[in-house]
C-alpha positions in Angstrom: -14.5 11.1 -1.3 -11.9 13.4 -3.1 -9.6 11.9 -5.8 -7.4 13.3 -8.5 -8.6 10.8 -10.9 -12.1 10.1 -12.5 -14.8 8.3 -10.9 -17.1 6.0 -12.7 -20.6 4.8 -12.1 -20.6 1.0 -12.2 -23.1 -1.7 -11.3 -21.8 -1.8 -7.7 -21.6 1.9 -7.2 -18.8 4.6 -7.8 -15.4 3.2 -8.6 -12.2 5.3 -8.8 -9.8 4.5 -11.7 -6.4 5.9 -10.9 -4.2 7.3 -13.9 -1.2 5.4 -15.0 1.2 7.5 -13.4 -0.7 7.2 -10.2 -0.8 3.5 -10.6 2.9 3.3 -11.2 3.7 5.5 -8.2 1.7 3.1 -6.0 3.5 0.0 -7.2 7.0 1.7 -7.6 8.3 0.3 -3.9 7.1 -3.1 -4.7 9.0 -3.1 -8.0 11.9 -2.0 -6.2 11.8 -4.4 -3.5 11.0 -7.3 -6.1 14.2 -6.2 -8.1 16.2 -6.2 -4.8 15.0 -9.8 -4.0 16.2 -10.9 -7.5 19.7 -9.5 -7.0 20.0 -11.0 -3.7 19.0 -14.3 -5.0 21.6 -14.2 -7.8 24.2 -13.3 -5.0 23.7 -15.9 -2.4 22.4 -19.4 -1.9 20.3 -18.5 1.2 16.8 -19.5 0.7 13.6 -19.3 2.9 10.6 -21.6 2.9 7.0 -20.8 2.8 6.4 -21.1 6.6 9.5 -19.1 7.5 8.6 -16.1 5.2 4.6 -16.2 6.2 5.6 -16.6 9.8 7.7 -13.3 9.6 4.8 -11.5 7.8 2.4 -12.6 10.3 4.6 -11.7 13.1 5.2 -8.0 11.5 1.3 -7.6 11.1 0.9 -8.8 14.7 3.5 -6.3 16.1 1.8 -3.5 14.0 -1.5 -4.2 15.2 -0.2 -3.9 18.8 1.4 -0.6 18.3 
C-alpha cells in the first residue's frame, strides 16, 4: 500500500496516520455541509425527524448499490 504519510507498526499490524493537512482535506466537505445545514436551520422552520432523514440516506445507499 502506498501512502503519502507515515506508517506505524502497532499491535494490530501497520497503521497509517494522515497528516493534519490530509485529514483536514478529508473532512472539509463534511464541515461545509454542516455549516450549510446550520445556515438553513436558522433561515427556515422546516425540520425532519430521524425516520425521514435515515430513510432518505438508506434509499440513496440502496440506489447507489444498484448502479
